[in-house]
C-alpha positions in Angstrom: 72.9 -14.3 -85.1 69.3 -15.6 -85.3 67.7 -15.7 -81.9 65.5 -18.6 -82.8 66.5 -22.2 -83.6 64.1 -24.7 -85.2 65.7 -28.1 -85.2 63.9 -31.5 -85.2 66.6 -32.8 -82.8 65.8 -30.1 -80.2 62.4 -30.2 -78.5 60.9 -32.0 -81.6 61.4 -28.9 -83.8 59.6 -26.4 -81.4 61.1 -22.9 -82.0 63.5 -22.3 -79.2 66.0 -19.7 -78.1 69.2 -20.4 -79.9 71.6 -22.4 -77.7 68.9 -23.5 -75.3 65.9 -25.9 -75.0 63.6 -23.0 -74.0 60.6 -22.7 -76.3 60.0 -19.1 -77.6 56.3 -19.7 -76.7 57.3 -19.6 -73.0 58.3 -15.9 -73.3 55.0 -14.9 -75.0 53.0 -16.9 -72.5 54.8 -15.2 -69.6 54.2 -11.8 -71.0 50.6 -12.6 -72.0 49.8 -13.5 -68.4 51.2 -10.2 -67.1 54.6 -11.4 -65.9 57.5 -9.1 -66.5 60.4 -10.2 -68.7 62.7 -10.2 -65.7 60.5 -13.0 -64.2 60.9 -15.0 -67.4 64.6 -14.5 -67.3 64.8 -15.6 -63.7 62.9 -18.8 -64.5 64.9 -19.5 -67.6 68.5 -18.4 -66.9 69.9 -20.0 -70.0 68.1 -17.3 -72.0 70.1 -14.0 -72.1 68.2 -10.7 -71.9 69.5 -9.8 -75.4 68.0 -13.0 -76.8 64.6 -12.3 -75.3 64.6 -8.7 -76.6 65.7 -9.8 -80.0 62.8 -12.3 -80.3 60.3 -9.6 -79.3 61.8 -7.2 -81.8 61.7 -9.8 -84.5 58.0 -10.6 -83.7 57.1 -7.0 -83.8 58.9 -6.4 -87.1 57.3 -9.5 -88.7 53.8 -8.5 -87.5 54.2 -4.9 -88.7 55.4 -6.1 -92.1 52.5 -8.6 -92.4 49.9 -6.1 -91.4 51.2 -3.5 -93.9 51.1 -6.0 -96.8 
């Protein structure tokens, strides 16, 4: 299952965690400001830990593939 949904009917097409209205950007913002993932998950309980980890894994894989090309 894709952890990210992009739907013009949900948050105007902002990439969100699948099944939620929580933008993916929120996770990256939390982590970039030094907050642990557990804090993000507390603030956004509709996001499951597996979803957050899956998004991070996908971002890592995508970045590494792009950098290697």
